[in-house]
N, C-alpha and C positions, 0 to 999 in steps of 0.2 A: 136733135142732131148735134154731133160734136163740132166745135169751132174749127175753122181751117187751120192747118199747120202754120206756125209762124217760125221764121228762121232768124236767129240772133247771130250776127256775124261779129266775132271778136277780133279786133285788130290791135295787138300790142305794138306800140311804136317807141322807138328811140332814135332821135335824129333822122327823121324821115320827111323833112320839110319839102324837099323836091318831089318826093314820090306820093305823098299823101293826097294832094289835090287830084292827081291822075287816077290813083287806085279808087278813090271815093267816087269820082265821076263814072269810072267803068262799072263799079259795083251798082250804083244807082241806075245806070242805063240797063244793065243786064237783069237786075232784080225787078225793075219796073216792067220790062218786056216779058219777064217770066210770069208775072201776075201773082206771085206768091207774096203774102205779107212778110215784112222783114224789118229789121233794125240793125244799125251798124254801131257797135260799141267800141269807141277808141280809148285804149288804155295807155296813156302816155306816161312813161317813167321819168319825168323830170328832164326832158330833152333840153339841152342848152341852146339848140339852134332855132327855137321858135316854132317847133312842131305843134305845140298846144295852141298857140295863137292862130296858126293856120287852120287847125281843127275848129276853133271857134268861128272863124270866118265861113268855113264849110257848113257849119251848123246853121248859120244865118241864111246861107244860100238854099240848103236842102230841107231845113226844118228840124226842130228839136225832137220831133217824133221819130225821125229817120236816123239822125246822127246824135248819138248819146255820148257825152264826154265823161269819163271816169278816170281822171288822172291820178297819179301817185307822186309822192315827193321825189323819189329816187329810183334807180334801177334795182329791181328786186327779183328779177328772174322770170322766165317764161311760165313755169308752173303756177306761181303765185299770181301772175297777170291773169291767167285763165280763171283761177279761183275768184279773183276780184271781179272779173267780167261776168262770170256766171251769176254772182249775187245780184247783179243788176239786170240780168237778161229776162225778158218777158216771153221769149219764144220757147216752144217745146222741143225745138232742135237748135243745136249750136253748130256753127261753122267756124272753124279756126283756119287762119291763113296768114301769110306774111304780108306786111304792108309795103314791101320793097319792090313790087311789080314782078317778083319771080313767079307768082301764082296768078294766072289770068282768071278774072271772075266769070268768063264765058263757060268754064267747066262746072260752075255751081249747079246750073240747071241739070247737067248730066248726073251730078251727085244726087240731087233730089229725086230724079227719075229712077236711078239705081236703087236708092233706099226704098222707094215705094214698091219697086218690082217684087221684092221678097221681104219687105218690112225689116231690113237690116238694122242692127243696133248702131253700126258704124259703117261709114263709107270713107275709104281713104284713096287719095290720088297716088298713082304709081308712075314712076319714070321708067320702069324696067319691063313693062309688058305692052304688047300691041303697039299702038301709035304713040306711046309715051316716049319721052326723051329729055335730054338736057341741052340747052343752048347757051353758049358764052363761057363754058368752062374749058380750061386748058386740059391737056392730057393728064397731068398730075392730079387735078381735082377729080376728074372722071375715074381714074384708077383708084384713088383713095375711097371715093364714094362706092364704087362697085365692089371693091375689096372689103370694105366695112360691111356692106350688105351681104356679101357672100359668107364671110366669117360668121355673121349673125345668124344667117340661115342654117349653117351647119351646127352651130352651138345651141340655138334656141328653137329651131324648127317652128317658126311662128305661123306658117301657112299663109303668109302675106308677102308679096314680092318686094315691097319697098317700105322698110321699117322706119327710116329716119325722116321720111317726108313729114311736112307740117301743114298739109292742106287736107282737111278732113271735115266730115260731117258726123256729128254724134247726136243720138237722142240725149236730151238734157240730163235725165236721171242717170243714164249710163255714164256720161262724162263725169258727173258729180261723184258717182261711186268709184270710178277709176282713179280720179285725182286723189281721193282719200287714201288709196292703197299704193300710190306711187311715192317713191323716196328720192328719185333722181332729180337733178337740176339740169338746165341748159339743154345741150344737144342730145343727151341720152334720154331725156324726159319723153320725147315722142316715141322712142323705141320701147320704153318700159310700158307706155300706155297700151300698145298693141299686145305685148307679152302678157300683161295682166288681163287684158280683154279675153285673150285665148284661154287663160287659166279659169276665168269666170264663165266661160262658155258663151260669150257674146258672139253674135253673127257679124261677119265683116265682109263687105263688098268692096271691089276695087274698080276704079275708073282711070284709064290711061290719061295722063296729063303731060303737057310739055312744060318743063321748068326752065325759066330764063334767068340767068345770073343777073344780079342787081345792076341797074343802069346807073344810078346815082349813089354815092356814098361808099362806105367801106364794107366789104364782105365780112360776115361775123365768124367765118370758119378759119381758124388759124391752128398753129401747132398745139396750143394748149387745149383746144377743143378736141383734137384727135386723141390726146392723152386721156382727157376726160371720157371720151367715147370708149376707149379700150378698158379703162377702169370700170366704167358703168356696165360694159358688156360682161366682164368677168364677174362682177357683183350679181348681175341678173342670172348668169349661168349657175352661180353657186346657190342662188336662193329660189330658183323657180323649177 
């Protein structure tokens, strides 16, 4: 008999000292109640605020079999954080999410059930379908997000309602394959992953999620990210 599925949750962190204890507590609560084997891999990129020290304390509390620390010296970007995390993951499924409380771990069980329902290669959270939504954003952020998503839909026709979301479940081998074919960094990386997945014929399921803007710390989305997004979009349009 095949061993049960195991879920490796990758949490890239940078200056998340206030959020990390809360997100870890929520993850442990929800994963324990779900009954699925799991591990949480924290990839801290040299946070100056003591995030890594907090992570070590959390490891003492919850155990080194559940909380795995794989820090890096400095900020090296999201795509490379995932590559780094996958190397150390022992699960056959990978869950990626933000550590800033914008993604609630309660949705993970729905992701897992959705994946099992049709053996999807990828399950992605969507803010734009069904009960999905965004909380805590001003009108400008909502318009930019919706607008970016709409332009992307028109140009790339990905067949997925929310391309820039970063709350997803992947089969491990699928994620490894996709990361190798992605060239984008930062904000555009998530979008490229879905576009490449469609190119390769991977199946994608969607689960409505509510996205909550970060409670503590600075939001990562500024003017430079928007420029990066547009440049990345045009690049993908030209090459896919």
